[in-house]
Structures are given as structure tokens and as C-alpha cells.
ROGU-304999 format. One record per residue (C-alpha): z negated, x, y negated; residue in one letter. Coordinates in steps of 0.2 Angstrom, whole numbers, padded with zeros to 4 digits, always signed. Layout:
# residues N
ZXYa...
//
This chain:
# residues 326
-0190+0286-0228x-0195+0278-0245x-0204+0264-0237x-0219+0268-0226x-0223+0258-0210x-0241+0255-0217x-0242+0248-0235x-0256+0251-0247x-0262+0233-0244x-0262+0235-0225x-0271+0251-0226x-0285+0243-0237x-0286+0228-0225x-0290+0240-0211x-0304+0248-0221x-0294+0264-0226x-0290+0269-0244x-0272+0270-0248x-0266+0288-0249x-0265+0296-0266x-0248+0301-0273x-0246+0320-0273x-0235+0325-0287x-0236+0344-0284x-0220+0354-0283x-0215+0371-0278x-0204+0381-0289x-0202+0398-0279x-0218+0406-0280x-0225+0394-0293x-0235+0379-0288x-0235+0366-0302x-0247+0350-0302x-0232+0339-0306x-0213+0341-0309x-0214+0337-0328x-0212+0351-0340x-0208+0351-0359x-0192+0360-0363x-0189+0375-0374x-0185+0371-0392x-0192+0354-0391x-0211+0358-0389x-0214+0372-0401x-0226+0385-0394x-0236+0371-0386x-0249+0372-0399x-0240+0360-0411x-0242+0346-0398x-0260+0350-0392x-0268+0338-0403x-0256+0324-0397x-0253+0328-0379x-0266+0333-0365x-0257+0349-0360x-0267+0351-0345x-0259+0335-0337x-0241+0343-0338x-0233+0353-0324x-0231+0365-0338x-0220+0369-0354x-0207+0381-0359x-0210+0390-0376x-0197+0390-0389x-0185+0405-0388x-0193+0422-0391x-0182+0437-0398x-0186+0455-0402x-0188+0451-0421x-0193+0436-0431x-0178+0424-0435x-0177+0412-0449x-0165+0400-0440x-0152+0389-0447x-0151+0380-0464x-0157+0362-0466x-0154+0349-0461x-0157+0354-0443x-0157+0337-0434x-0144+0323-0434x-0146+0307-0424x-0131+0301-0414x-0127+0286-0402x-0139+0289-0387x-0143+0306-0392x-0146+0319-0405x-0138+0335-0413x-0149+0350-0417x-0145+0366-0425x-0162+0375-0427x-0154+0392-0425x-0167+0399-0413x-0180+0401-0426x-0195+0410-0420x-0209+0421-0425x-0203+0436-0414x-0211+0441-0397x-0225+0452-0404x-0231+0439-0416x-0231+0427-0401x-0241+0438-0390x-0254+0442-0404x-0255+0425-0413x-0250+0411-0401x-0254+0417-0383x-0272+0420-0386x-0275+0402-0390x-0263+0395-0376x-0273+0404-0363x-0287+0391-0364x-0276+0378-0357x-0274+0375-0338x-0255+0373-0337x-0240+0383-0333x-0233+0392-0348x-0216+0399-0347x-0209+0410-0361x-0191+0407-0365x-0182+0423-0369x-0165+0426-0378x-0155+0441-0385x-0138+0447-0391x-0138+0462-0380x-0145+0466-0363x-0157+0478-0372x-0164+0463-0382x-0169+0454-0366x-0177+0469-0358x-0187+0473-0374x-0194+0455-0375x-0198+0454-0357x-0207+0471-0357x-0218+0466-0372x-0222+0450-0362x-0226+0459-0346x-0241+0468-0355x-0248+0451-0360x-0259+0438-0350x-0257+0420-0350x-0239+0417-0344x-0233+0412-0327x-0215+0416-0329x-0199+0418-0340x-0184+0408-0343x-0168+0417-0349x-0157+0408-0361x-0140+0415-0357x-0130+0404-0369x-0131+0418-0382x-0116+0428-0387x-0116+0446-0381x-0112+0455-0397x-0108+0471-0388x-0094+0463-0378x-0084+0453-0391x-0096+0439-0393x-0093+0431-0376x-0108+0421-0370x-0118+0429-0356x-0118+0413-0347x-0099+0410-0347x-0094+0424-0335x-0102+0429-0318x-0101+0447-0321x-0111+0446-0337x-0123+0434-0329x-0126+0447-0315x-0128+0460-0328x-0141+0452-0339x-0151+0443-0325x-0151+0459-0315x-0158+0469-0329x-0171+0456-0333x-0176+0455-0315x-0180+0474-0315x-0190+0472-0331x-0199+0456-0325x-0209+0464-0311x-0225+0453-0313x-0218+0436-0315x-0204+0424-0309x-0188+0423-0318x-0179+0407-0322x-0162+0407-0329x-0156+0393-0341x-0137+0389-0337x-0124+0384-0350x-0115+0367-0346x-0099+0373-0353x-0092+0383-0338x-0077+0379-0327x-0087+0382-0311x-0106+0381-0313x-0108+0384-0294x-0100+0401-0297x-0112+0405-0312x-0127+0399-0302x-0123+0410-0287x-0121+0425-0298x-0138+0422-0306x-0146+0419-0289x-0139+0435-0281x-0145+0445-0297x-0163+0439-0294x-0166+0423-0302x-0181+0413-0295x-0175+0396-0302x-0161+0389-0312x-0163+0377-0327x-0148+0365-0328x-0143+0364-0342x-0143+0369-0360x-0136+0357-0374x-0118+0353-0376x-0109+0360-0392x-0104+0346-0403x-0103+0341-0421x-0105+0326-0433x-0097+0325-0450x-0097+0314-0466x-0079+0309-0470x-0085+0304-0488x-0091+0322-0492x-0080+0331-0480x-0096+0341-0474x-0106+0342-0458x-0121+0331-0456x-0130+0347-0451x-0134+0363-0461x-0122+0371-0449x-0105+0366-0444x-0109+0362-0426x-0125+0359-0416x-0131+0356-0398x-0130+0338-0391x-0144+0332-0381x-0152+0315-0376x-0148+0300-0364x-0129+0302-0368x-0128+0318-0358x-0138+0313-0342x-0123+0308-0332x-0114+0324-0335x-0129+0335-0332x-0134+0325-0316x-0117+0330-0309x-0120+0349-0314x-0137+0349-0305x-0128+0341-0289x-0115+0354-0290x-0127+0368-0293x-0138+0363-0278x-0122+0363-0267x-0119+0381-0272x-0137+0389-0271x-0153+0387-0262x-0163+0393-0278x-0175+0379-0285x-0167+0370-0299x-0175+0362-0315x-0165+0347-0321x-0164+0345-0340x-0154+0332-0350x-0158+0314-0356x-0174+0312-0346x-0184+0297-0353x-0191+0287-0339x-0198+0290-0322x-0182+0284-0314x-0173+0298-0323x-0184+0311-0315x-0181+0304-0298x-0163+0303-0301x-0163+0322-0304x-0174+0326-0289x-0162+0315-0278x-0147+0326-0282x-0156+0343-0279x-0169+0347-0293x-0186+0352-0289x-0193+0348-0306x-0187+0342-0323x-0189+0347-0341x-0191+0334-0355x-0183+0338-0372x-0176+0325-0384x-0188+0312-0379x-0202+0322-0387x-0194+0320-0404x-0195+0301-0402x-0212+0301-0394x-0222+0317-0394x-0232+0311-0379x-0216+0307-0369x-0219+0321-0356x-0237+0316-0353x-0233+0297-0351x-0219+0302-0338x-0233+0309-0327x-0242+0293-0327x-0226+0283-0325x-0220+0293-0311x-0236+0290-0301x-0234+0272-0303x-0216+0271-0298x-0219+0281-0282x-0234+0270-0278x-0223+0254-0279x-0210+0263-0268x-0224+0267-0255x-0219+0285-0257x-0233+0297-0258x-0225+0314-0260x-0209+0319-0270x-0202+0326-0254x-0197+0308-0249x-0185+0307-0264x-0180+0325-0266x-0162+0329-0260x-0160+0311-0255x-0143+0309-0263x-0137+0325-0254x-0143+0319-0237x-0134+0303-0239x-0118+0309-0247x-0117+0328-0245x
//
């Protein structure tokens, strides 16, 4: 129940202090201090936000995607505002996994927060090599596979669009990632996300991130050109929340693996919506562009919302929609 029999005021009048809100969550083998993580691609390597955000207050953050070799990314402009959202076409720019380990990770180790490395590639071998380099490094608690990349060895089909390809890349990554949990970030553009989620779970995924951005575009009819440096980009922000909320619900009905919801999260109520349909935690993305401290502010806001609801653990909200509606 959301409402407890003894309210905070009643507890105080009886000489007892009201119970403190416990925001901690369990994601497989990982225990996080709260369910708020900053999403990959929106928080740099974490260091870029360290002077603005108290990283130690977050449940954790996911680094921008790491590849075998450095990548320059897409041409400018890379961002374009849309109604209730944003298009981005960064092009997976990154310093490469070895530079990350030698230059970024040593500084990140001083923070007391969960650091998850996002990993991507264009072949199974790419994923394996990146993970093997990271396996030898200290300071990470896990990996997140971006499987929305094209498999260049199989005609460019996205890894995340076919259950057999999902099983192949997740299974190979699972064998390489012997030290740490493996999260898999799913694509939203699939006919049956439950089928894809099941393939990832059976291949060894410890958690699922639902979901990546939605391919979209914005044009200027005056010039006949894209408003981005690339022809298309990924749509994110509040506009996609209702769609992704449904995907989280469908995924939870298909698998028992923990889920991290990602899409349009700006308020504590958004967080609780995702938890109610089956997520164990959430990742904050586009909101960080408007307010770099969005993820940290959400931790405080979530505490206050739960206190007002007389709910002192997240378990009182988690899966509530599924319990009521199936």
C-alpha cells in the first residue's frame, strides 16, 4: 500500500522519529544508493559534469559509448530542438577504449558512485575487444551494450533488431565480461520487444535498458536541407515517454531480468511511472541538456514525493501497475 497506517505526524506525536525514505535499488548483483542514473551520450564521461553535479549523490552514470578506436563523430550541427523533445546526431564520437582507460578512468575512480561503461561496435569482435580492455581496468561496476549498431559483417542489419543477432553478440560479450554485470540497451524499433528482451536474457544479460532513441529527422523547407549535420538523428525527450513506458511494460511481462527505463524523464513522477510498470531504476538523458543538475535534483525530488505519499521504500511503487492490471 502507498499509504501507511501510521503517518509521519502520528509517529512524531508518539515520540518516534518518522522512518527515513530508502531509495536504494537492486539491479541484479549491483546495489545502487538510488534509482537515478545519468544516461549514456548525455553525460559525457562524467568528468564534464563533475563541477556542476555531486556525482556521489547519483545512483550512478553510464559513460558515452566506447569503441575499439577513437571516432570523430558526425558533422555539426549535432543537436536540434523539437516540440517536447530533441534530435541528436553525435555519431558516437569518443576517445576510444584505451584512451578512456588511461586518461578518464583514473580520475573517475575517486568518486563514490556506480560507473557503467557503454560499449558499442560494428562486429561481434569489436564488442569483445572493448570489453577485454575494460576487464583489465579498475573503477567500473559493469557494462552496457549498445546493440542498435549495424552489424557490418551481416549486411548492416542492427544487432538489436533480430533475436539471433542479439543472442550472438550478448552471448559473446557475456563470455568476455567475466568480472562484471552486463546490461543490454535495447532498440525501440522492433516488432516485438519482448522477443528481443528474452533473447538477451537467455544469452546472459544481467539487466536491460529500455530503450534507445527513435530515428527521426527535421528539415528546413526553405533550404531543402536537414537541420542536423546528418540527414537523420535520434529523437529523445518528453515526447517519447508514453511510447517507451509501454515498451518497459511489455518487456517486464516477457522477462524477469531487471529493467532500467529511459525516455523523457524530467520529474520524480516520471521516475515512479517507470517503476510502476516494471523498471527497477531509470536513466536520465535529455533533461541534462536543459539542466546539467537534473539527475541530482531528481534524487531530492524523489525523496520528497515518497515522503508525501507516506511510502518509505521504492518497493511500495515498483510493479504497482502490473499488480493492478497484469
